[in-house]
C-alpha positions in Angstrom: 9.6 -24.6 17.0 9.8 -26.4 13.7 12.3 -25.1 11.1 10.8 -22.5 8.8 11.3 -22.8 5.1 10.0 -21.4 1.8 9.7 -23.3 -1.5 12.2 -22.3 -4.1 10.5 -21.7 -7.5 13.8 -21.6 -9.4 14.8 -25.1 -8.3 17.1 -26.3 -5.5 16.5 -26.8 -1.8 13.9 -24.8 0.0 15.1 -21.6 1.5 15.5 -21.6 5.3 13.8 -18.7 7.0 14.9 -16.8 10.2 12.4 -17.5 12.9 12.9 -14.0 14.4 11.6 -12.5 11.2 9.2 -15.2 9.9 8.1 -16.9 13.0 6.2 -14.2 14.9 2.7 -14.6 16.4 -0.2 -12.6 15.0 -1.0 -9.2 16.3 -4.0 -8.0 14.4 -4.3 -4.7 16.3 -0.7 -3.6 15.5 -1.0 -4.7 11.8 -4.3 -2.8 11.5 -2.8 0.4 13.0 0.2 0.3 10.6 -1.9 -0.5 7.5 -4.4 2.3 8.3 -1.5 4.8 8.5 0.0 3.6 5.3 -3.2 3.8 3.3 -4.0 7.2 4.8 -0.5 8.4 3.7 -1.3 7.4 0.1 -4.2 9.9 0.0 -3.4 13.0 -2.1 -5.3 15.3 0.2 -5.8 17.8 -2.7 -9.6 18.2 -2.5 -10.6 21.8 -2.1 -13.8 23.8 -1.8 -14.5 27.6 -1.6 -16.0 29.2 1.4 -18.5 32.1 1.0 -15.5 34.5 1.2 -13.7 32.9 -1.7 -16.6 32.7 -4.2 -16.5 35.5 -6.7 -19.3 38.1 -6.7 -22.1 38.6 -4.2 -20.9 41.8 -2.8 -24.3 43.6 -2.9 -27.4 42.6 -1.0 -29.8 40.9 -3.4 -32.7 43.1 -2.0 -33.2 45.7 0.6 -33.2 44.7 4.3 -36.9 45.4 5.0 -40.2 45.7 3.3 -40.0 42.9 0.8 -41.7 40.1 2.8 -38.8 37.9 2.2 -36.0 36.8 4.5 -33.1 39.2 4.8 -30.1 38.2 2.7 -26.7 39.8 2.7 -25.1 38.1 -0.3 -26.0 35.6 -3.0 -22.8 33.7 -2.2 -24.0 32.5 1.2 -24.1 28.7 1.5 -27.9 28.5 1.2 -27.8 30.0 -2.3 -27.1 28.0 -5.5 -23.5 28.9 -6.5 -22.7 30.0 -3.0 -19.8 28.9 -0.8 -19.5 25.5 1.0 -19.7 25.1 4.8 -17.1 22.9 6.4 -15.9 21.6 3.0 -12.6 19.8 2.4 -9.4 21.8 2.0 -5.9 20.6 1.0 -4.3 18.7 3.9 -1.9 15.9 4.7 -3.3 12.6 6.0 0.1 11.3 7.0 0.1 9.9 10.6 3.1 9.0 12.7 3.9 5.4 13.2 6.9 4.4 15.4 9.6 2.7 13.4 9.8 -0.3 15.7 6.0 -0.7 15.4 6.2 -0.7 11.6 9.1 -3.1 11.5 7.3 -5.5 13.8 4.0 -5.3 11.8 6.0 -6.0 8.6 7.5 -9.1 10.2 4.2 -10.3 11.5 2.7 -10.0 8.0 5.7 -12.0 6.6 5.2 -14.6 9.3 1.6 -15.0 8.3 2.6 -15.9 4.8 5.3 -18.2 6.0 2.9 -20.1 8.3 0.2 -20.3 5.5 2.7 -21.7 2.9 2.0 -18.7 0.6 5.6 -17.6 0.6 8.2 -18.7 -2.0 11.6 -17.6 -3.1 13.1 -17.2 -6.5 16.7 -16.8 -7.7 16.8 -13.7 -9.9 20.1 -14.9 -11.5 18.2 -17.7 -13.2 15.9 -15.2 -14.9 18.4 -13.9 -17.4 16.0 -12.2 -19.8 12.6 -10.5 -19.2 9.9 -12.9 -20.4 6.4 -13.1 -19.0 6.3 -16.8 -20.1 9.2 -17.4 -17.8 7.3 -16.0 -14.8 4.3 -18.2 -15.7 6.6 -21.2 -15.8 8.0 -20.4 -12.4 4.5 -20.2 -10.9 3.3 -23.4 -12.5 2.5 -26.0 -9.9 2.8 -23.7 -6.9 -0.1 -21.4 -6.3 -2.8 -19.8 -8.4 -4.2 -17.5 -5.7 -4.1 -13.8 -6.5 -3.2 -11.0 -5.7 0.5 -11.8 -6.0 3.2 -9.6 -4.6 6.8 -10.0 -5.8 9.5 -8.5 -3.6 12.7 -7.7 -5.4 16.0 -6.0 -4.9 17.1 -3.0 -6.9 18.8 -4.0 -10.1 16.8 -7.2 -10.7 15.3 -5.8 -13.8 14.7 -9.0 -15.7 12.8 -10.4 -12.8 10.7 -7.3 -12.5 9.8 -7.1 -16.2 9.0 -10.8 -16.2 6.3 -10.6 -13.5 5.0 -7.1 -13.8 2.6 -7.9 -16.7 0.9 -10.8 -14.8 -2.7 -10.2 -13.8 -3.2 -8.8 -10.3 0.5 -8.8 -9.6 2.4 -6.1 -7.8 6.2 -5.9 -8.0 7.9 -3.9 -5.3 11.4 -3.3 -4.1 12.3 -4.0 -0.5 12.8 -0.4 0.3 9.2 0.4 -0.8 7.5 -2.7 0.7 4.6 -1.8 3.0 2.6 -3.9 5.4 -0.5 -3.1 3.3 1.1 -4.9 0.3 1.6 -8.0 2.4 -1.9 -8.0 3.8 -3.4 -7.5 0.3 -1.4 -10.4 -1.1 -2.6 -13.9 -1.2 0.7 -15.2 -2.6 4.1 -13.8 -2.0 7.4 -14.3 -3.8 10.7 -12.9 -2.5 13.9 -12.9 -4.5 16.9 -14.4 -2.7 18.6 -11.0 -2.6 15.5 -9.4 -1.2 15.2 -12.2 1.4 18.7 -11.5 2.6 17.9 -7.8 3.1 14.6 -8.6 4.9 16.4 -11.0 7.3 19.4 -8.6 7.7 17.1 -5.7 8.6 18.4 -3.4 5.8 14.8 -3.0 4.4 13.6 -1.5 7.7 
């Protein structure tokens, strides 16, 4: 297998990538399973409707049982009435599903490998971004890729790098501990700081 590397946007030699992390083959089924679980977990699950027993009023029959020529009705809060309850409506719930840790880690590495294989992965040295300036982020991107969305993976404490990239259009800045497979699948370009790259290769971000 050829040596894997990623372009360094802050100058210097290209960063060498660990083949065990960035050289995995595609497994679309596994990635789809993990991304589906991640997106479901983001749902608030706060939608709520009232059943006929929760709607106020409607205690008395609207008319007598027999003799009116109309269908019998027990309450004006039944579902067929305007203002009545809802049948099988949504109620607060959690959409979180269980995904095995090993499956999530492998899916994350497969998504990273896809970027490495496509040449859409680059690294940046946060130490060379000493002050937060969006112009500095634009300068780093110049001559590399224009495809968006862009995801920038950083390590905690790299505030200047975060504030330089976060105002760019269709750009998502995320710390390694909060990085999801869905972020990598959504991205068309991926930038990883050198400190974050070390964490990803060391397994501390799992």
